[in-house]
MARLUM-597741 format. One record per residue: x, y, z of N, C-alpha, C in turn. Coordinates in steps of 0.001 Angstrom, whole numbers, plus 500000, padded with zeros to 6 digits. Example, Ala and Ser with C-alpha at 12.3 -4.5 7.8 and 13.67 -1.06 7.14 Angstrom:
% MARLUM-597741
513190494310507800512300495500507800513200496700507800512850497750507080513670498940507140512900500030507870
END
This chain:
% MARLUM-597741
745143792801143623744219792435144705742974791812144089742550790626144634741375789986144045740094790683144502738996790283143892737709790967144099737251790895145552737423789686146193736991789542147568737752790475148503739084790574148256739884791463149101739470792920148908739167793268147644738734794637147371737441794945148128736487793985148064735209794188148745735399794297150257736279793439150804736547793504152239737165794843152632738080795306151771738729796591152049737717797726152015736828797718151008735799798756150884734875798737152094734492797484152504733590797362153655734265797846154934735551797558155044736284798008156225736336799534156284736649800160155122736681801622155052735294802202155354734259801556154844732893802027155067732542801987156550732975800887157213732695800761158639733407801852159436734690802072159075735460803123159745734816804489159507734393804731158250733751806006157904732478806210158707731693805121158880730446805208159638730720805572161095731778804925161657732145805224163046732581806680163179733405807127162230733872808521162255732691809484162150731765809173161236730593810034161057729780810098162340729627808941163008728867808911164255729557809738165332730892809590165402731651810356166392731562811852166122731624812215164846731516813626164482730151814180164883729092813381164623727733813795164990727624814004166497728168813044167258728139813164168716728936814379169172730103814575168553730957815709168930730264817041168659729599817112167481728894818352167143727746818602168116727057817506168483725968817641169445726489818139170789727599817555171234728194817991172492728678819421172417729258819786171247729707821162171064728540822123171182727392821733170582726202822578170646725751822752172086725683821608172840725286821673174235726288822486175040727572822238174773728605822939175514728592824434175224728140824816174016728052826238173709727057826910174640725891826282174857724903826829175780725437826794177209726091825695177566726655825596178907727743826646179125728547826868178088729603827878178190729007829266178341727938829525177560727266830818177666726689831000179064726107829932179607725504830015180940726543830344182003727761829843181830728818830091182812729245831551182838729002832265181739729398833679181684728246834608182073727092834035182433725913834844182758725726834975184266725229836124184684724760836258186057723435835501186189723153835018187397721902834308187653720944835187188447719731835329187933718665836048188627717749835016189263717626835063190578716751834149191315715542834925191827714350834452191492713111835147191851712166834174192543711623834600193663710524833900194310709339834853194317708257834496193628707137835423193446705816834709193666704822835462194149703474834923194321702466835917193789701535835414192984700490836265192414699226836154193250698743837322193722697500837419194475696411837843193499695540836910193100694536837192192075693531838265192492692965838215193717692005839261194084692611840667194101693847840782194560694489842098194657695217842510193382695365841581192422696133841831191200697545842313191555698156841590192455699439841997193020700435840841192966701651841150192550702735840173192526703744840561193592703946839698194569704926839940195627706157839095195339707340839705195447708541838980195022709765839353195837710657838390195953712021838646196393712940838187195269714085838820195174714979838552194037716426838771194452717291837929193965718725838121194188719468837985192874720578838670192785721477838528191644722905838696192129723766837809191716725195837958191959725752838698190750725831840013190857726184840859189713727696840952189572728182840499188412729620840557188136729934841770187276730949842525187683731363843692186912732196843245185715731606843357184526732301842982183295732813844214182546732676845385183146733195846610182553734697846703182808735343847557182063736793847714182240737117848843183207736163849160184063736351850219185055735586849845186321736052850261187490735293849995188720733931850691188677732938850082189319731587850635189341731210851029190765730680852228190902730221852700192207728751852389192450728069851951191405726638851678191491726259850685190391725104850099190529724554849238189486723149849752189176722868849916187890721568850435187479720686849310186934719410849397187276718430848407186851717248849117186183716688848479185169715410848929184631714289848353185500713322849184185865712103848702186523710927849157185644710699848371184581709746848747183535708305848828184037708000848172185169706622848182185660706126849594185929707034850526186215706613851896186493706132852642185253706349852079184074705802852704182857704279852636182850703711851777183695702260851595183744701603852482184813702373853422185381701844854305186411700967855398185817700137855973186654699310857113186261700213858300185959699991858940184816700756860129184463702110859862183845702373858636183440703670858320182835703896859149181572705095859678181424705434860455180225705625859553179011706062858331179273706271857346178208705416856115178500704108856230178346703210855129178694703325853990177696702763852842178016702883851682177134702057851783175860701040852650175830700190852761174646699989854226174280699648854452173007699341855792172526697887856137172851697522857412172799696127857791173078695113857057172211695441856826170935694495856168170039694305854690170392695264854108171114695192852687171464694480852438172799694193853495173524693628853355174871692326852546174893691351852803173991690090852050174073690253850538173983691134850076173094691328848636172961692254848087174041693208848917174505694183848442175484693569848208176856692661849102177272692068849029178607690628848528178505690372847268178818689028846710178631687971847335179534688389847940180669687432848531181615687776849975181953688348850685180982688771852051181226690187852103181757690792853289181692692196853437182080692423852961183507693523852242183665693848851614184932695366851576185042695884851631186257697324851818186375697966850811187325699280850699187193700048849792188027701376850420188393702340849583188761703663850085189119704370849124190049705612849456190371706420848616191250706816849412192482706742848766193627707203849358194882708343848497195413709523849091195512710682848379196039710741848641197534710547847598198333710472847764199783711846847815200430712765847010199928714112847013200509715107846451199513716353846891199666717470846386198859718667846228199780719379845130199636720655845054200331721730844563199374722929845045199600724081844637198797725084843978199724725416842753199387726355841969200198725926841946201666724598841826201880724070841684203232723829842975203978724129844111203359723941845396204037722815846180203369721914846731204205720789847497203679721279848714202919720645848974201775721067850054200884719884850944200546720128852237200477719091853182200068719262853485198588718331853036197752718489853239196303718024854629195877718321854943194628717803856156193998716925855728192825715925856547192530715052856294191400715305857370190356715443856977189102715774857914188035714912857598186814715054858401185774714298858199184547713039859040184539712533859339183355711340860174183222710157859629184009710035858305184053708909857673184728709349856783185885710488857119186485711035856313187578711243854865187157711720854678185939711932853321185424713386852867185533714221853665186210715614853270186437715880853275187941716339852155188440716656851986189851718178851972189993718710852887190791720158853000190975720515852440192350721309851386192362721714850741193607723159851130193904723393851995194915724768852381195249725502851239195944726790851164195717727618850121196328728466850728197440728699849972198493729436850476199647730861850859199275731423850131198328732761850443197836732824850073196364733726850698195594733783850433194148733946848943193852733155848490192899733206847085192471734231846970191352735326846285191623736409846164190658736004845254189493736695845425188389736465844569187228736645843102187612735629842284187306735694840869187630735154840524188999734925841527189841734396841276191180732871841122191126732304840544192190730865840243192229730226840904193447729058841498193230728262842054194331726936841309194386726544840852195563725253840180195726724203841222196080723209841361195227722176842377195417720836841670195587720116842023196643718836841390196941717726842439197005716561842090196462715418842991196400714202842352197071713355843206197611712021842808198072711058843826197479710088843384196666709233844336195972707858843752195694706924844628195387705606844217194928705287844956193637704584844274192748704175844849191466702651844846191419702082846041191271700643846172191075700368846132189580699482845247189174699218845070187745698055845941187302698218846568186163697146847340185556696202846407184798694964846817184674693985846071183871694154846521182419695115845886181741695511846314180401695930845108179573695629845143178306696061844093177381697468844438176887698446844118177703699811844507177319700819843509177864702099843874177786703155842954178212702984842561179674702643843555180486702466843360181923701085843877182304700200842973182688698855843407183025697901842230183119696669842518183505695682841452183672694396841767182923693711840708182513692342840787182003691556839690182704690294839567182382689480838526183014689977837121182680690665836986181538691053835655181065692531835328181216693383836323181383694830836046181410695576837103182207696704836690182757697605837590183469698964837518182783699394838620182202700682838670181509701757839177182459702767838367182672703864838717183580705166838786182799705413839927182189706674840154181477707240841501181906708559841579181973709240842831182338708803843331183711708501842405184617708020842801185938709131842971186957710301842414186719711365842346187716712487843344187388713247843805188390714406844657188106715438843890187282715816844453186136716784843795185257717980844722185076719206844231185200720374845107185098720459845793183734720710847083183764721045847790182525722430847320182078722669847365180793723980846977180260724942848156180391726153847865180791727203848885180851728140848675179670728291849716178848729178849647177691730359850579177894731510850193177311732649851085177307732372852284176421733064853383176636732867854593175843733160854362174378732390855002173511732594854889172068732689856277171473733161856341170235733289857628169552731940858293169339730857857483169330729526858048169124728920858553170426729631858338171530729160858865172799728107858036173481727992856757173134726942855923173705727482854997174804728609855353175408729173854510176441728451854675177770728867853858178776728281853929180105727026853087180222726219853387181234724992852637181469723985852890180363723490851814179805722516851912178707721100851813179287720571852953179679719249853021180290718308853758179344717206853138178990716306853699177992714904853846178557714202854898178128712815855053178572711917854021177919710770853798178537709766852944177917709246853650176673708533852924175820708048853523174578706811852796174092705798853540173625704637852880173021704933852365171615706072852764171073706505852295169751707678851347169923707528850136169449708648849204169470708878848565170827710025847908170939710396847148172130711592847835172786711390848540173885712466849365174459713438848576175327713952847471174798714740846561175619716146846336175045717091846242175946718472845919175600719017845117176769718923843799176664719231842929177791720412842015177512721223841840178533722260840814178492721599839458178746722331838404178489721857837071178836721926836867180343720926836176180886720949835800182297720460834356182441720916833702183489720295832460183925719171832832184891718102832054184883716974832334185762716607831110186579716483831309187882715897830326188783714664830981189373713483830491189006712231831160189379711321830185190118710789830663191226709779829922191992708519830787191987707509830343191260706308831151191034705083830446191611704341831173192444703130830640193062701918831405192551700838830678192243699615831275191721698426830455192227697212830976192079696047830170192440696061828827191720695593827800192411695684826440191898694933826245190584693891827046190349693091826873189132693734827506187905694864828174188078695512828851186962696617827984186351696534827793185037697643827171184320698750828216184169699994827763184182701141828672184095701953828330182857701936829233181881702822829137180711704019830025180991705215829553180716706374830344181125707611830037180311708586830912180468709951830585180070710443829483180999711501828813180587712159827898181502711646826471181491712487825586181960712157824178182102711546823939183473710422823232183503709757822936184764710568821893185532711035822284186717711833821389187547710979820697188618709913821403189056709093820857190135707764821593190155706689820906190521705371821518190660704673820917191873704157821777192756703468821311193956702177822095194144701241821508194883699973822172195192699690822050196682699243823194197270698959823193198700698076824387199031697065824152199813696185825214200307695602826059199179695213825407198097694588826124196993695554826887196111696850826636196295697860827330195498698743826329194759699263826784193632700186825985192825701536826699192792702593825939193005703945826505192935704767825725191922705384826438190994706257825808190012707674826338190191708629825460189999710044825832190034710576825703188615711130826794188101711538826876186697713001827273186592713662826742185571715080827044185391715359827335183920716048828431183648716488828787182290717964829125182310718625828851181208720036829223181096720242830090179861720934831187180052721381832060178958720239832525178064719235833183178673718162833798177887718124835293178191717443836051177328717418837519177463716486837987178567715386837272178784714425837682179797713490836526180117712841836639181258711893835622181714710487836206181656709515835381181231708127835827181190707209834653181486705994834974181935704992833949182207703612834522181923702672833647181628701268834015181456700430833025182260699508833554183057698651832731183897697214832817183392696514831706183408695108831739183014694363830515183519693133830710184022692312829563184399691640828923183188691783829556182027691088829082180829692014828455179793693299828355180106694238827795179142693953826325178844694051825981177561694198824611177125695558824540176450696131823365176312697434823319175668697658821991174951698485822073173927698951820899173191700466821009173073701140819877173094702604819855173105703137818882172056704385819115171667705059818176170768706565818298170962707236817171170871708692817163171004709347817331169645710370818181169603711191818371168412712632818156168855713142816964168638714464816635169158714445816724170678715312817541171253715392817696172701714526818851173211713768819455172297712945820608172664711471820229172703710765820674173748709317820506173823708651821819173424707844821759172384707102822930171920705711822867172539705331823927173264704050823972173975703207825121173421701971824817173078701050825845172598699893825974173578699795827139174234698712827448175162697730828373174452696443828091174592695484828895173835694207829155174627693559830276174270692263830660174819691152830432173803691431830805172551690444830693171469691123830099170240690915828848169977691503828238168787690762826937168503689995826923167402689243825712167074690089824689166324691353825053166058692270824108165407693662824241166032693791823914167313695074824119168005696228823311167423695921822136166842697003821348166259697628822060165063696830822852164341697376823626163213698365824670163732697998825320164818698900826320165403700172825665165913700024824494166521701200823760166981702053823321165804701410822869164715702148822487163509702991823648162995702383824829162925703105826008162447704284826321163355704074826210164655705147826481165617706303825512165436705977824242165277707011823210165108707766823415163797707025823711162736707677823928161442708594825145161489708177826192162195709026827385162309710312827046163046710188826319164150711371825931164914712321825094164064711772824134163322712610823281162480713249824075161345712465824945160716712963825708159568714112826608159964713951827358161048714991828302161444716213827593162036715987826451162675717129825654163160717972825172161982717305824834160893718018824351159702718694825499158953717998826626158836718540827740158058719668828469158783719553828601160095720500829436160836721350828595161794720966828545163037721679827722164003720643826997164844720981825847165364720012825012166073719475825714167315718167825616167513717544826146168726718142825412169922718732826115170891719523825435171912718789825069173197717543825557173345716868825414174632715959824178174676715541823804175883714765822583176072713281822770175815712811824008175807711384824210175603711128825552174930709959825643174318709490826892173718707983826950173913707504828017174558706077828191174800705510829253173860704482828874173115703743829809172262702419830049172968702135831293173350701027831577174257700054832572173629698836832114173380697787833011172902697199833715174124697243835053174103696820835802175272696207837130174871695699837855175862695184839197175613696369840135175459696559840628174254697700841500173966697303842448172846697575843729173073697122844765172155697667844594170750698933844237170655699600844147169365699593842698168867700255842448167749700217841114167155700870840051167996702065840344168518702783839361169315703973840008169995704661839234170823705816839750171554706725838593171907708029838835171826709017837778172050709700837908173411709921836771174041710697836684175272711547835416175216712424835242176182713245834053176210712395832800176346712452831902175371711742830619175375710220830770175404709704831956175129708254832175175172707885833326174248706735833197173562706217834301172754704727834488173038704298835761173009702877836078173058702333836051171634701102835549171470700354835668170230698992836262170593698645837391170029697401838055170395696188837230169983695184837202170852693957836474170537693092837237169531693488838477169179692693839289168252692544838628166880693482837762166505693412837140165178692279836116165092692106835317166134691118834243166092689821834591166828689864835610167672688653836058168369688709837566168539688436838330167479688540839796167536687680840420168626686471839904168830685568840488169821686143840373171228686688839199171573687260838999172898688504839846173111689146840248172012690365841052172097690061842541172131688783842893172162688432844302172261688354845024170938688388844288169821688261844917168497686796845303168303686546846597168119685170847095168097684476846901166760685232846620165708684654846460164378683927845114164287682581845114164197681837843842164176682046843031162906682560843694161850682798842978160594684126842233160594684937842446161627686242841794161693686068840292161900686631839506161001686496838051161044687788837403161553687691836169162054688904835445162451689901835349161296691162835499161606692212835562160587693276834513160895693065833289160431694011832210160672695358832491160016695333833074158828696585833362158118697427834367158899696783835425159418697513836403160219698036835798161510697249834950162124697641834239163345698907833410163102698916832653162006700085831834161675701306832699161386701074833798160659702194834683160293702882835216161551702062835630162534702644836175163762703376835089164545702842833883164565703559832776165217704956832625164615705029832613163295706315832435162618707244833607162920706716834826162811707532836024163060708078836019164487707227835727165465707682835767166853708675834651167158708482833488166567709470832420166764710789832788166097710743833496164970711985833983164338712776834859165300712072835569166178712748836414167164713547835598168180713266834309168296714094833490169177715533833459168674715710833671167370717055833791166786717495835249166771716647836116166261717005837528166089716384838361167201717165838553168232716883839201169497717257838252170623716918836934170486717169835977171546718562835388171481718756834418170601720064833783170459721108834810170020720758835595169014721599836718168578720923837992169079721501838622170079720882839799170682721182841073169919720459842121170255720755843457169736720097844477170646720470845714170469719883846814171231718586847207170533717454846741171066716181846996170410715750848460170514716342849179171441716013850601171564716737851452170527717899850994170053718685851793169119718778851176167727718683849862167626718823849201166321717681848217166105716459848736166215715284847869166061715211847223164688715811847861163685715761847326162324716481845982162218717433845714163116718172844457163022717257843280163336716675843255164539715866842081164887714530842060164145713908843227163937712622843217163234712800842935161741713815843531161129714075843271159712714428841821159457715281841262160313715675839859160147714528838904160475713680839253161447712527838404161748711546838398160578711329839553159948710439839612158793711025838845157602712323839010157368712958838287156264712945836780156537713153836391157790713111834972158146711719834401157926710685835198158189709312834759157944709094834520156454709649835379155633709600835185154178710254833855153805711406833570154398712104832313154119711288831115154594710578831285155703709732830198156193708713829792155127708060830766154516707056830437153506707696829877152238708946830271151958709679829629150856709821828131151099710108827769152349710416826382152686709188825580153113708046826240153220706811825556153613705684825968152668705740825495151417704795825933150386703352825519150650703125824606151593701760824159151870700877825290152419701499826390152852700704827531153333700178828391152185700633828094150970700170828811149774700369830331149879701476830720150463701853832133150531703197832272149841703205832900148683704447832995147927705183834290148237706468834236148090707325835371148427707016836599147571706650836364146331706354837497145455705227838343146030704197837684146538703069838407147122703497839197148353704295838574149218704756839253150436705573840490150081706495840340149133707370841463148777706592842552148070705714842165147151704920843167146446704017843937147401703426843239148355702583843909149347703395844881150200704607844458150569705470845330151371705828846595150597706172846442149335706531847623148521705316848523148311704161847917148062702953848705147845702562849461149116702633848781150254702287849427151523703263850552151865704538850311151589705539851346151864705310852564150973705041852327149696704777853431148771703531854206149179702494853472149610701258854124150048701516854992151277702336854480152197702682855244153398703382856556153021704348856469152113705079857668151679704115858685151064703219858210150215702265859109149554701335859779150558700890859012151532699987859574152540700679860659153346701898860394153783702632861387154579702857862658153769703261862487152513703474863663151661702156864368151371701107863572151202699809864140150850699221865018151935699481864657153196698933865454154302699930866490154807701065866589154113702072867588154500702815867234155762702870865941156085703576865512157290705082865461157092705782865299158194707247865200158138707634863779157737708305863658156608708723862342156121710161862082156522710363861061157322711693860683157779711861859189157516712682858839156543712873857434156181714166856849156758714749857547157717715944857045158389715555855871159297716197854742159120715896853546159913716737853461161178717896854076161176718882853908162242718736855015163283717757854858164186717519855877165213716879855245166446716955855971167546716363855511168787714848855443168664714236854584169474712778854502169475712141855852169768712775856627170639712214857923171006712222858914169850712967858612168791713046859518167637711991859225166580711228858150166751710132857886165818708934858737166216708300859359165233707212860293165519705949859600166007705729858353165590704526857626165979704728856140165668703832855277166161703986853835165923703951853463164445703186854214163624703130853898162203704492854083161553705162855182161877706484855429161324707459854344161764707362853956163026708226852888163529708018851593162751706759851203162554706450849950161858706977849976160430706759851073159723707178851125158319708695851206158176709381851811159140710831851945159026711600850744159562710978849918160379711686848758160931711193847443160343709873847231160351709319845988159806709323846002158278708637846996157699708438846993156246709743847319155522710341848448155862711609848796155202712716847828155606712625847277156819713609846269157240713536845029156380712317844570156083712148843424155176712701843753153794712355844931153281712803845302151933714318845439151848714932845870152948716405845950152971717004844586152643716544843551153343717144842230153129716693841609151814715503841956151346715071841468150028715914842093148923716194843390149030717023844052148024718466843573148101718931843301149321720279842746149464720339841357148846719278840586149017719194839257148431719284839321146908718654840320146302718672840445144841720075840754144332720899841321145199722287841621144825723180840396145020723005839714146160723908838620146528723422837240146084722136837097145791721377835859145567720912835317146916719783834650146908719208834132148152720121833111148827720660832116148115721526831149148798722717831813149497723302832814148835724465833487149424724086834251150688722955834953150642722537835721151813722135834804152957721411833734152656720999832806153715722217832163154358723198831780153559724423831205154119725138832239154997725160833486154531725816834539155303725124834738156652723797834695156649723056834856157902723241833642158807723381832472158194723680831279158978725042831415159648726022831839158878727363832061159432727318833119160536726557834169160282726440835271161238725803834797162542724740834004162441724054833537163647724950832638164481725740831821163826726644830931164558727777831717165213728301832710164492729427833492165016728998834452166121727739834896166084727262835920167018726333835328168071726221834009168092725353833333169053725695833742170477724674834063171267724810834424172676725604835708172888725628836568171878726274837864172049725371838939171435725922840116171186725133841256170717725506841601169279724495841663168427724706842031167027724698843548166877725534844029165981725555845435165591725584845499164072725377846674163532725477846832162080726854846418161595727894846830162319729267846516161900729503845010161866729019844293162883729202842836162923728426842156161800727221842643161532726402842057160477727048842272159112727485843486158859728127843789157584729399842964157420730188842894158466731448842142158401731190840670158106730178840088158748729871838667158536729415838417157102728569839307156567728086839131155195729230839278154199730098840237154435731220840444153512732191839273153544732433838713154722733331837561154815732738836338154139731425836182154265730769835002153708730611835079152200730391836288151679730056836441150259731164837052149415732195837600150070733262838324149364732714839519148589731597840058149059730997841246148440731032842390149444731259843591148964731279844772149810729858845328149934729309845287151150727918845719151338727788846863152338728898847376152804728858848446153798728125849684153317728437850121152102727783851312151553726302851065151310725944849834150937724535849480150748723773849693152048724314849166153154723645849325154438723587850789154856724699851503154715724716852915155107723650853713154362723550853472153072722585854193152244721154853824152621720895852531152758719532852064153058719079852569154423719954852469155401719589852862156757719378854357156887720089855128156090719927856579156141718659857042155444718011856127154733716745856459154095716850856816152637718014856590152042718192856939150626717634855854149709
END
């Protein structure tokens, strides 16, 4: 074959290869979209119409859900969490500990709760039962057993009174946090040898995140005073204004929960990342573009390391919140205490703005969009999974973004030093030392123990595992795990199995030993 023919042949093959590569790219993109669409088809849809009354601090709502029985047994009832009742006066499991009360309540202790006015199932009025230590479980009886695969339409009419508290659900002068306000179905599990089958209903807790949610689609119509900006989960489908009120129509597919934050003082900056719009809402930030940059870099980093972020938007919201941050579907809280300690109720006048801490929490909370969101877990029973992986993912973020000048050695050394100091303090005061990581939130003695056993020891678990497997091997294993477990529930067994398949290393005993506290 002469030279010209060879060149023509090479060019022809190159053209074909380019077309194939383009088709593969399109196919992968469609597969990614179809994965979210497929997940949405298997989810129940929660439809909420709600209006916030600013003077009364009251949210009035109606809600419907077409609840499908996915259990392998007929159901005589459906149980829902109504977390708003954790904010009632006299709650046994309140949202904050006694030591947190001064900072949590800006104007002294104040209470809220939910009142369910009516419920009907399949068009017939139903008398519900209230259960749980703090009336946080709503039991909806069904007229006849709901067979496997059958659907019951359940409708609610309720009002939520908001407490004046810097928390997940509550109001301050500058912001209204609307999270965990609506009845959400408890998960029903088949019986297991450990005895954890049936309805998974958990009490609220001042330590950790007492949530275990299935994926749901959300159609939300939210009305608020016209002067209030609305940061929320979901894609904005429509916005109207009338008679001094603003109404937004929002739609989400296959997320763990819906949340919104309202404020007349919000400013915001946005940026597109592929098909996703990243929105940063803030109250106090003299460099909002830096915060947006960090948010965008986190989204890009974790999409590259694990699996692509599948949703159309992500809201990062700086708000009044007692703790560092909190994760929800397509939305995260970032406490204003980092950039404005005084406005956040921090009484120490020497406390200075902490941009580094602010950025760290942004990264950690966005990591939760993968660990808890895309890959779910039971946060009430296996908090170490999402918190440990979110902390380890934050470490990886700084590996891949050296411009922040935070090296992994410092993070790991600080974690080990803090953990050692915690152990010494507990032993020094004669306290009960329990280093078991694998336990219910209710089994942690206090928030400090929870933090050290889930965040700090959780980070060290994956760092020590990395030293055994190497970082590339562990990151690849977690990437494989995130793709295989996308839109489902992670367990220790699934995590161990995925790592062993990816690395050909046996790590089961490592996890058992670490989690037991050895």
